[in-house]
Structures are given as C-alpha cells and as structure tokens.
N, C-alpha and C positions, 0 to 999 in steps of 0.2 A: 443793242447800243446802248441802252441806260446803263447796263451792268459795265460795259466797256468803258465808258465814259466816267462812271464812277470809281472802277478800279484805278484809272489814271489819276484822278483827284486824290484817291487814298494813297498811292505810292508817293504822290509829292507832298502830301501832308505827313507822311509816316515818319519824316525826319522832325517834324516840330510836335506833332501831337500823335500820340498812339491810340487814341479812343476814338471809335467809331460806333455809328448807331446801326442797331440791326436792321435788316430791310425785310419788309413783309408786304408781299402782293395779294390782293384779295378781290374776288368778284364784288361786284358793285351791290349784290343783293345780301351781303353777309353784315350781320350785327354784331359787334363787338360789345360784350357785356361785363368785361373786365381786364385788367392789366396783364398783357400777354408777355411781359418780361420774364415771367416764371419758366417758360417753354425753354428760353435761352440759358436760364439760371440753372435749372433741375436737369436738363438733358444736354452734356457738355460734349457728347461724341457724334456731332453731325455738323455738317458744312451747309447742307440744304435739308429741309424738311418739307414733305408733300403729304397731303392728306390722302387716306387711304380708304378703299371702300371693298367690301367683300363680293366683287364682282369679277369674274374672269375675263370677260371680254374688255372692261375698262376698270383696271383696278387703281388706277391713279386718278383722283379728282384733282384737277387743278386750281379748285377754288381758292385754296390757300396755299402759299408758299413762301417759305421762311428762310431766310440766307443769314447766316452768322456774319456780322459786321467785321470781319478780319480780312486783311488782305488775300490771304491763302484760301480762304472759304468762296470769297466772289470771283477770284480767279479760276477757280474750278468751275 
C-alpha cells in the first residue's frame, strides 16, 4: 500500500521534479552508524536490494530492504 501510494505521488511529481529520495525499510533493532547513500551511488544495477544470509532454508533476511528512488524501481 505504501509503495503504491508513493508511486502515484512520484508519477504526479515527475513532470515537475525528477529527483526522489531512496527508500529504506529496516527492522526496529537495526542501528545505522554511517551514511547509507553509498549503497545507491556505488551499486547502480539494482531496483531493490535485500540482505542475504548463507542459510538454505531462509536465504533472504528482510531486516533491510532498499529501493532505488526512481519510478521504474518503485513500480517493479
């Protein structure tokens, strides 16, 4: 629901302003100790990033989800 509403706002704003903030969802027990902007600046080839763990039964840890702040990334 949140991303759907955000996508509508981004599409409305795209004709006026083409810059959007990136979206990061985090568990409440995560501590951020530095600027996360570098993830979006150095890794350009993703729309959504998830944290990975080496566990065959649960390889994806949804504790951190990052979405690039572009219309095509949010819509996917």
